[in-house]
N, C-alpha and C positions, 0 to 999 in steps of 0.2 A: 247548439246541434241540432234539437230536434226538428226545428221549422225547415232544416236541410233535406229533412227525412220527405218521402214521399209520401204524398195525400195531410203534411199536415194540416191544423187547424186551429182556431183560436175557441179550444173546447174551454168554457170556463169563461171565457172572457164575456165582454160587455154586447150589445145589441148595438147594432149600427141601426142609424135612418135609412129609411125607405129611400128617400131622395134619390133621382136618377138613375134609380136598380132596375131591370127589365123585368117586368112582373109583376111592379110595385102597387099598381089599381088592380091585379087580381086578386092581391093576398086575401081584400076582405068580402070577395063575394062571396056568394054559393057555393061550394066548390063542386059539387053535384049538378051543378048547372052550367058548369066550363068543360070544353071538349080535351081531348088528350092533351094536345099543344100546350095549351094554356095551364093543365093543370102539371105540368110538366115545368112549364114558368113559374108556377107560385112554389115549388119545391126548390129551384134554383132562386128565387128573392129571399126564400127565411134562410137559406144555408148562405147568401152572399151578404145578406144582414147581420149573421150568425145569432137567428130567432128561433132557437132551437124550443124554448118553451111554445112558442107557437106551432111551431115542427113537429112536438109531439103529441100537440093536443089535435092536430092534424090526422096525422096517423090512429091518435085514439081513437079518434070521430068517424075516420071514414074505412078503417082499419086498411090502409092501403098503404104501400109503402114504394117511395120516392123510384122512376126509372132510374135515375142514374147510378153507377155505381159512387162515384166521388158524394154522394150527397147519404148513400148508406153509409158511409167511411164516419160522414161528419155527424152524422145522429149513432151512431156505434163508439165513437169519442168522445161526444157528451154523456151518453148512460155509462160509461167508463169511468168516468169524472166523476159521475153521479154516485160511481157504486150498485149500479144499477143493470148486473150483468146478464141476466134473462135478457132485457132488452136489448140489449149491446149484441149479444148471442146472434136474438133473431136479425137485427141487420147487417151484421158478417153474413147470415148464412143466405139473408138477400142480397146480399151484395154480390154473392159465387155469381150467380145466374148473369149479370149484369156487367162482369168484366170482359173484358177482351186484352189479350196482348200485347204488347208492343213489338214484339221479334217473334219469330218463331219457334226460337228457345227456351219463350220465358212458358214455365209451366203452369207458376201458379202467381199472385196477385204477390206485394214483397211489405205493399203497406202495413197489411194486420200484422205482420211478424217484426217488422223494423218499427213501427212508432211505437212508444212504450205507452203511452193511452191507452191502444188498441190492443196490444196484448194482453190487457185486463180482461178482455173480453173474449181472448182465442181461447173457449174451453175445448174440451177435447173431445164435443160434438162438432163446434166447429171444424177441427183440423181432420176429425176423420171426414167430413163432407169435404172439405176444400182437396183433404187427398186420395180421395177415391172414386171422387166424380169430375169425368173431363170437363173441362170449358173450353171454350174460345173456337178453333180450330180442329181439337181431337175430337170436342163434342158433336162438329159438324160432321167432321168424317166417320164417324159412329154412328149417325143415322141412316 
């Protein structure tokens, strides 16, 4: 059932090969020498291959979180399965500003609540953050 829920990933699963993955040639390059688009491709390649170990190391080395909502959720799920709640919380907090609703009536993202793995890192701090700060069109209207 879980694979049918939004934003499901193979948390805890095996790393897949980089062969044929867009951005594969950038993964081993110096991250700080890459432009913004190339950096995004590195994160996407790591997510696509389920290479959490390298993604975690990249986050640790650079302090830079992924730009995409789905990659933040992927990392949060990995942290949740490893019992690293504070790191997962950080990723969900980062994901907040990267989310955009699919429909006008979407008030908050559903994946952190529906995915059992992600629920493990939906702390009081995360709930407060998501429920008290506007996202998407509401945030734009508030500006």
